[in-house]
N, C-alpha and C positions, 0 to 999 in steps of 0.2 A: 620150885620156883624156877622157870626158866629164866636164865641171866641174859639171855637174846631178845626176851619179848619187845622191853622197850627200846631197842635199837632198830629193832625192825619195823615197828610201829612208826617210830619218828622217820625212818628212812622210807618209809611207802608215805608218810603224808607229805615228807618234802620232794617224791617224785609227783605225788600229788598236785603241790604247791606250783611245782615248775612246769607242769606240762598243761596250764592254763594260758592260753594264748592271751598277751597283755589287752588286746581290745577286749575279750573278753571279762577279764578282772576290770578294766575299768567300767564295762554295761553294768557287770553287779556290785560295785561298790562306788558309789557317789560319793566318795571323798577322793577320789582321784578322777582329776578332771583335765590336768594341764599336763603338756607333756613333761615336763620337769616331775611332776606327783608318778608319770607313768612309768619312767625311768627309775625314780627312787623306790618304785614297787618291786621292780623286776632286783636289788640288789640282791647279794649274798643274805645279808643280814635281814633286810627284810623276809625275805624267803622262810630262812629258818625260824623268825619269830612265827610267823604265820603255820609252819609245820608243829613246833614245840608247842605252842599256845593248844592244840587239840589234842595232844597225847593223853590218851587216861589210862595207857599200862603203869603201874606201878616198877620202877625201877630206874636206872641211870644209864651215862652214856657218857663217852665224850665224842664231839663231830668236827669233821671238816666239810666246809662247803667252798667250790670254786666256780665261779660265773665268769663267763669271758664272752665279751661284747666289743665287735672289732678287734683294736689292739690292746684294750685294758681288761686286766684280769681282777675282778674285786673277789675277797674272800673272807670267811670269818672262820676261828680256829678256836674250839673250846676243849681244852684239857691236853691229853699228848696225844691226839690224832694229827698229824700235818701231813704237809706236801712241800714237794720239791719242784723246780723247773729246770730241765737240762736243756742247755742250747748247743749244738755243737760237740757233745758228749763232755759239756762240763755244766757242773750243779752252777748254777746262776744265783739260785734262791733255794733257802731254807726256811720255811715258817719255824718260828718259835714255839716252844710248847709253852702250858699256863701250869703251872705247880701251885698249891697251897702250901708245899713241903715235899721234901726227896720223895719222888713216888707215891704222889699223892695228887694226882691231877685233878684239873678243874671236871666235874660234870654236870651234864645236864641232868633233870630230872621233872616230870611232870608236875604241872604247875599245881596242880591238886590234888597230889598222888604221893604225898611223902610225910605217912601218918605219924612215924619216929620224930619228924621235924629237925631230920639232919642237914648238916650244912651242903647244899646245892647251888649249882647257879642256873641263872636263865641266858639267854642270849644275847642282854643288855652287857653280859660279862667278857662277851667274845673278844677277842681281839681281831681289829677290824684291818684289812691288808689289802690295799691296793697295787698292783706294777701295770705301769702305763705302757709298757714297750714289747708287749708280748708278740713274737715272731712267727710266722708260719715255718712249720720244722720244729718248734719248740715245743719239747714234752715235758707235761704236768704229770706228777704221779702222785697220788693221794694215798695214805694209810694210817694205819692204827698201830699203836706200840708193837703189834703183832706182826709189822713187819719193821719199823724202825730200830724197836729195842735187839731185834734178830739179826738184821743184815747192817754192814758197816755200807755208809754212803757210797764208798767206792766200789764194793759190792752190786748196790744197786745200781750202780752205774755203767758196770762191766754188763752186767744181766741186759740192761735195757739196750746197750752198743750192739751187742751178740746177736739179742731179736730183731730189733729193728734192722739190721744187717742183712735179715735172712727173708725177713716177712713182707709182703706187700702191705703198702700204706693201709688198705681196708682191711685186713687181719692183725694190722700190729697192736693197736688198744687192746684186744681180746688176749694174744698171742703173749706180749708183755705183763699183764695182770696174772695170767697161768703162770710165767716163768718166776715170777715173784712171789706169787704164792708158795709155789713148789719149794723155791731156794729157802725163802722165810720157814717155811715146816722144815725142811731137813734141817737148817740151823739151830730149831728150837729142840730137835731131838738129840744133839750134838752132844755128847758128854764134857766136849772141852769148853772152856770158856776164853 
């Protein structure tokens, strides 16, 4: 069993969903006609529902999706994947995790791919978050427990400060992702806790 297959299919479907231009979605879906319905169709929750509904691979995953429109960030969080927002090298927001019990995070699973009838969640169980004051220069970092269990928030902030002070803006997202990946991997291999 490929434990990452479900996650990859979910994220590929999510990419497909969010890459559809809003006007094309309105044309292909007669239920979306008003400007308000068009805005609602672009929310993070709606996008996650549309992606999740078509996943066929058996498996499960946590998920965090953020969507920025003007200065508002809408997000949905399922499980222990999460995001933080940095402003002027200070953490101004950390999304909460969702757990049924300690170290038992909420998990999405294919709507018809759960033959053992295990307890899984759907996007309706997601925590919905809206931040209305996102500013130019804010940094949003998303990660799974592979990042947030291996690096303290201060370590993430230090890596971000270092990378952002050295990289031009067009290279910063990729360079920051690479640096955080490297640091979390090194920390995961560390013998000290």
